[in-house]
N, C-alpha and C positions, 0 to 999 in steps of 0.2 A: 777484249782480251786476245789480240792477234799479234804474233811476232812477225815483223816485216823486215825485209832486208833487200839488198840488191839481188836481182833475179839471176841465179847461176845454176847451171846443171851440166854435169860432165858428159852426159850422153844426149845427143840430139835425137829425140824420140822418133821423129819422122824417118830417120835413117835406119831404124831397127830392122825393118823387114829386108832392107837391102843388105844389111850386115848378115842377117840370118841366111839369106840366099847364097852369100859368098862363103860362108863357113863350111868346111868339109872335114877331113880327117884330123886337122889340127885342133879342133874344138875339144875342150876338156869335157869328159862325161862325168856328171855328178848326179847322184840320186837327189831329186828335188824334194825338199822337206814340205810335203803337201799340206801339213797342218798349219804352216806359216805362209801359204800361198795367198797372194792377193789376186784372186780370179776376177775376170770381167763379170759385172753384174752381181757379184757376191754381196752379202749383207755388210760385211766389214768394209768392203771397198766403198759402198754407199755412205757408211758412217764417216769414214776418213775423208771422203770428198766434202761432206757437210762441215766437218771440223776445219778443213783447209780453205773454205770459201772466204772471199774477201768480205769483211764486215763493213757495211755502209752506214751504220747507225751513229758513228762517232761525230759526224758533222751534221746531224739532223737540225741543229740550230740554224743552219744555212739552207739546206735543200729539202728537209722534211721527207727524206726518202731513205728507207732502210737498206735497200738492195744496191745502192750505188754510192760511191765515194768521190768527192771532188778532189782532183789532184792539186796539191799546193805547190807554189804559192798562187793565190788569187787576190783580187781586190774587190771589196764590197763597200757599199755606202749604207751605213747604219744610222737611221734617223738623221740623215744629212751629213754624217761624219764619215770620212774616208778611212777605211781600215785595211791595211795590207796584211793578209793572213799568210804567214810563213810557216806556221806550225800549229798543232792542236792547242798550244798554250794561248794562241791569239783568239780562240773561241771564248776565253774568259773576258777578253776585252769587249767582244761583241755583247756578251751577257751583261757586263757592267753598263754599257750604253743603254741597253734595253731596260735594265732595272733602275736607271737613274730616276725616272718618274713613274708613278704608279698608274695613272689613268690616261696617259697619252696613247696615241696610235703609233705602234712600232712598225718600221719598214726596214727591210733588208733588200738592197738592190745589188745584184751581181754584175760585175763588169765583165762582159763577154769579149772574146771567146774564152772558154775554159775547156779543160779535159776532165772527163769522168772515168772512173774505173769501176767496171761492173763486177758482179760477184765471182765471175770466172777470170778476173784480172784483165779482161779485154779493155783497152783504152779507146775512148770515142771523143772526138772533138765536138763541142757543143757551141753553137754560134748565137743562140738567143734563148729566151725563157720558154718559148713554145717547144723547142727541141728538148730542153731539160724537163719540162713538165710531161712530155710524151714518155720519156724514159722513167720518170718518177711514178707515173701512173701504172707502170708494170710491176711495181713493188706490191707486197701484200697489204700495206697500209699500217697505220699506227697500232702498235700492240698486238698485231696479228702474228700468227705462227710463221716464222721465217724458215727457210731451208737450212740456213747456217746454224751451227752449234757453237755458241760462244762461251760455254761454261768449262771448256777444257782446251788446252793448248799443247801442241807438240814442242819438245825441245829439239833443236836442230844443231848440227847436221845429223841426218839419218842415212845409213847406207842400205842399199837394196841390191839384190842379185836378179839378173834377167836371164831366163832360160827359154829355149825353144821347146816344142812339144816332144823332142827326143831327149829331153833332160840334158841338153848341151848348154853349158854356161856361156852365155854370149858376152855379158859385160857386168861389171859392178859399178853402180852409179852412186853419186852422193847427192842427197836432197838437202838443199840449203835453207829452204823457207817454204811457206804455205803455197806460194805460186808453183814452185817446182813439184810439190806433192800433188797439187790439184791437176797440173798438166799430165803427170804420170798416170794418175787414175783415169783421167779422161781419155787417154790413148791406149788403155788396155784393150786387147782383143783376144780371140781364141788361139792365135798363133804364138803367143808369148805367155810366159808365166813369170810373175814377179814375187819374190819373197823379201820380207823385211828382215834385216839382220838384228835380232834382239840381243841384249835388252835395249829398250829405249826408255825415255823419261817423258812424262806428261805433267803439266801443272793444272790443278783443279781451280775452280772459281774462288776458293778460300785461300789460295796460295800454297796449298799442299802439293809437294812433288811426289809422284808415284812412279816407281820403276815397273815397267811392263816386260814380261818374259816371253810372251807368245801371243798369237792372234786371238785366242779365246779370252785371255785376260784383257786384251785391248778392247775387244768388243764389249765385254762386261763393264769395263770402266766407263767407256763412252756412253753406253746406255744408261748407266747410273748417274751420269753428269747432266743429261738432258733435262732442261727445265729446273735445274737446281739453283740457278742464280737469276738475278734481274739483268736481262740482256740490254736494258735501257733502250728499247726500240720505240719508245714513245717520243712525242715531239715536245714534251715539257722539258725545256733545256735546263731548268734549275731544280728539278725534283731530286737530284742526287748531290746537292751541294754540301751535305753533311755526311758523306760516305765514311769519313775518318773521325767523325765526332764521337765522343764518349760522354756519358753523364758525369764522370769524374772531372773531365776537362771543363765541362760547362759549370759545374759547381765551383771549381777553383776560380774561373773567370768572374762569375757573378759575385763571389764573396771577396775576391782580391781587389776588384775595382770598386770605387766609391762613387756616390752621387750620380746614379744612372738617371737619364732623362728619357722621356717618351718621344721618340722621333716619329712614330707612326702608330695609330690605333684606329682600326676600322672594324666596326661591328655592324652586321646587317646592312652593308653598303653605305654606312654613314661614317664620315670622317670625324673622329672625336679627339684627335691629338691636341687641337688648340684649346680644349677645355683643361688641359693639364700642363700647359706651358709654365715652366718654373718649378714644377714639382720634382723633388729629388727622391729617388728610390735607392734604398740600401738593403742588400741581401746578406744574411748572416748564416754561418755554418750550422747553427742549431735549428734551422728551418724557419726562422722568423724573418720578417722584413719590416721596414719602416718607410713611411712616405712623409716627407717634409713639405708642407704647404705654407710657405711664408712664415715659418717659425712654429706652425702647428703640426704636431706629429700624430700620424695615424698608423696603427699596427696591423700586420697581416702575417700570413704564413706562405711557404712555398716548398716544393719538393720536385725532384727529377728522378727519372728512371729510364732504362733502356740504353740502346747504343745505335750508332750510325744514323740512318734516316728514320729511326723509330724511337727517338727520345721524347718522352712526355714530360711536360712541365706543368704542374698544377699550382695555380695561384689563387689565394683567397684573401681578399681585403674587404672586410665588412663595410667600410665606409665608401668603397669605390667598386661597386658591382660590375662596372664595365670590364674589369680585368679578370673576374672570377670565372675560371674554366680550366679544363685540361687542354693545354696547348701542345702542339707538336713542334719540336725544334726544327726549323728550316735551314738555318745557316748561322755560322759564327764567322765574322770578319774581324781580323785584328790588323790594324795599321799602326804606323808610327805615332799618330796623333789621337786616334780614337778606336774604340772597339764597339762592334755592333752585335747584338744577339737578336735574331729574327725568328719570331714564333708565328705559327699559322694554325687556323682551324678552317678548312675549306677556303672560302674567300675572305674570311676574317683574318686580320693581321695585327700583330703587336711587335714593335721593334724598339728595343732599348739601345741607348748610346751612352758611352762613358769615355772620358779622356784617360781613365785609369791612372790618374795622378793623385796621390794621397792628399785628401783635403779638398779635391775638386779644383775647378778653375784651370790651373795649368798654364795660364798666360798672365802677363802683367796687365791687370785691369785698373791700376791705381789712378791714372788720369781720368778714365771714364767714371769711376766711382766718386772721385772727388768732385768732378763737375756735376754729375747727376744728382748727388745728395745735397747740393747747395742751391737754394733759391727756387724760384718758379720756372717752369718750362711750358712752352706752348707748341702745339702741332702747327707748323707753318707749311707742311707739304705732306699729303698722303695720296699715293698713286696706286690704284689696284685696277689695272686695265684702263682706268680713266682717272682724272683728277677728282678726288673726293674730299679735298681739304676742308671744304666748307662745313662738313659734318662735325668738325672738331673746333669750330671757331670759339665757342663759349667755354671751353674747358681749360682749366689751369691744372697742371700736373706737378705733383710733389713726390719725391722719392726719398725714403728714409733709410738710414744706414742698416736697419735690421731686416731689410728685404721687403718691407711693406711699402705701399704707394697709395696715393689718392688721386682721382681725377674729379675735379669739382666744377660743376656748372650751376645754373640758377636753381636747379632742383636739389642741390646738395652734393656731398661727396660720394663717390663710388670707390670702394676699397679694391686694391689689387696687390700684386706681388711682382718683384723683379729679382733677377739674378744674372750673373755673368757666367760664361762658359767659352770654350773654344768655338770659333765660328765655323760654318761649313765651308765658306770660300775665303774668309778673312781670318786673321789670327784671333780676333776677339768677337764674341757674340753677346747680345743682350736679350734676355728672355723676359717677355712682358705678358701679364695676364690680368685683365680687369673684368673677368667674368664673361657671361654669355649674353648680356643685354647690349643691343646695338646702340650706338655705333662702336662702342668700346670693344666689343667682341672681335672686331676686325684687327685690333692691335695685338691679340693673343698669338704670339709666335716666337720662335727663336730667330732673332734678327742678326744678320752680319753687320758689324760696325765698320762703316766706310770712313768716317771722319769724326774726330772728337776735338773740340776746343772748349774753352769756358763759355762760349757763346752759341755753339751749334753742335748738334749730334745728328749725323746722317746715317741712316740704316737701310739695309736691303734684305729682302727675303725672296728665295726661289720657291715657288709653289711646288709641293710634293705631287700635285695632280698632273699639271700639264707643263711645268717648267717655266711659266710666266714669272716675271719679276715684279715685286711690289717694293715701293720706296716709302720711307717714313723719315721726316725731319722734325726734330725739336729745336726750338730757338728761344733765347731769352726775350726777344722782341716779338710780340704776337703779330706784328706787321712785317716780319723779316722776309717773307716771300718764299722761303723754304728751298728754293732751287739754288743753282749757282749762276754766276755771270759768265758762263763758259762761252756763250756766243760772242759777247762783247769783247771778252779778253782775247780769244783766239784771232779775231779779225783786227786786233790792234797790234800792228807790227809784224815782224817775221820771227820764225822759230827754228830751232834745230833739235835733233834727237840727242838728248843728254844721256839717256839710258835705254837700252832694249835688252831684256833678259828673256830668252825663250826657254821656259822651264828651268831657269837657273843658269843656262848657258849664255854668257855675255856675248852678244852679237852687235854691240854698239858700233864697232869699227866699220861695219858694212854701210853705215850712214854718215860717215865723216865727209864733210864738205858740202852736204846738202842743206839748202835753205828752204824752209817751208812757208808758204803764204796761204792763209785761209781766207778765201774771198766770201763776201756777203751773199753771193748767189749760190753758195753750196759747193763750189769747186775748190780744190786745193792743188797747189803746184809744188813739187819737190824738185829743186833745181841745183845742179852742180855743173852747169854748162850744157847738159842734155836734160831738158825738163821732163818730168814724169807727172802726168795728170791724174787726178783722182777726184773723189767727191767726199763730203763730210756732212753730218747732220747731228744736231744735239737732240736727244730724246729724253723723255721722262723728267721734265723739269730741270734738265742739266745734269742728271745722274748717269746718263749714258752718252757716249760719243761713238757714232757709227762711221767707220772709215772704209773706203773701197778704192783701191788703186788698180783694180783689174789684175792682170797677170804680170805686171811690170815688176821685175826683180830690182831691188830687194824689198820694195814697199808692199808687195803682195802679202808679206808676212803680217801686215797691219790690218788686213781685211777682216773686220770683226766688229761687234758692238762691245765697246770697252766700258767697264765700270769706272766712273770718275771717283777717285779716292780723295783728291784734294785739288783746289784751284786757288792760285794766287795770281796777281797781275804778271808775274814773271815765271811761273812754273805750273804745269798741269801734270798730275800724277794719275796714271791709268793702270787698270789691271784686267786681265781676262783669264778665266778658269775654263779649260777645255771640258767639254761634256764627256761623260762616261769615265769619270775618275781620272781625267787627264791632268797635265801639269798646269802650273800658273805662270802666265806671261806678264811681264812688267814693262810699261812704256812711259817714259817721262819726256815731255817736251819742255824746253827752256827757251826763254825769249833772248834774241840776239841783243 
């Protein structure tokens, strides 16, 4: 809660004594209002100094140091992704990247040199992490009592009068911001007297404006504000994500949106969400809820209370005790395609998702449903860090229009469920659940649909733990092979960039005139008279294409591992979704 602005002051304080020595009979004699005097080493001066200190806790997600602030803009590398931080709004981008996966190791690397601003507004250039850590070590530490008072703010401008010890008015100054006030108090001495021209206005932690008429009132209000608010001096970057939440808002969101699915359920360090893939939760305004499991309905109750970061949500579903507890609302995220409600109890987590479209679905799943519910299907490719397709060789899969399914091998059928929903990285998702017995338990997930025809359904899932990618392919022919012929197709002939969309921005024109040749030795050449060299590699059974053209413009835009959406002898459709809630890029190669 600090008001900041350009540093301006109408009186250069170091010249005060010089001015004082030059003043003689022309100086105006005024009786100094001693009750409003800001004397050196006075209690009120100390309190005002603490209120005006620069608060360094706002960027703790980067520096974990409460007593210093990093001057923006800077560049940081978050989990391998470059982020240019131009304002405090970009801290949310860093948080999104960190929160993308639950169990990975998060890293933030600062690109030096940077400038830091200390609590007294001194600026220091920092050239490396050792120098930064040295300054950070001088802070009091996480959640320790800091010198600054953040629960009250001054309204500026404030005018003040400067007197010498003979009650001669030397100057009237205008204080424009915290730094001006801090500098003024720091330079008080026995030879000058400064009075504040009341009334002034302050804002308290709860947004209340208070008009102050004299020093005594100001001292009382500041003392009353100390420790009355959460100064957010901890290093838990996401502990205040529900500052503006209300239980009324939460109730409306839960009851207005239909068919919530469980995106995350962790209890006692055990991930349980895969046990509930395809389950649909609906919350009603009378405090009841239902859980639909493949056409079977289970009943429960729910309630909420509190506000801000202290909203409690009590859930009781007799048939599913994994959910039964009093949870704390951690965050509500509302996007154009889905809404998330994140609940926590210590390290336990429960996150619901809904597309908030009446009746669920929200996307056209006609082609997928028609193909899926007709005839037999076989797993011809399953990749989870390694090829595990052989685990499913004996299974025949059948999917029924009512959302039930069977996986049949020599020991008989295993019952399961299926449903469609918006995908995480693709338009359409397929939710599968065949229970907890191996190997079918590995298929329980909400899969992104990469490709659908009457003969093949290709799926992809990003692990919520470490961000690794799993791939699953169903085919009509059990000997179909499951992957794509991408290697063979790319090395047959030459190609051109038919489409390149960078988060919707059509940049195809940058590649006009280039002919691409993919060589069997893993090299690729893009040639328009001045060749650009790169490398390529097909991964995950033909479901990923890794491209690397180094720093050569414009093909450096293609440096990534692309999801293969579809492959034909004359066209290859690729997609990449940036980490940390970034945009979607589309790349289409067409054969010459």
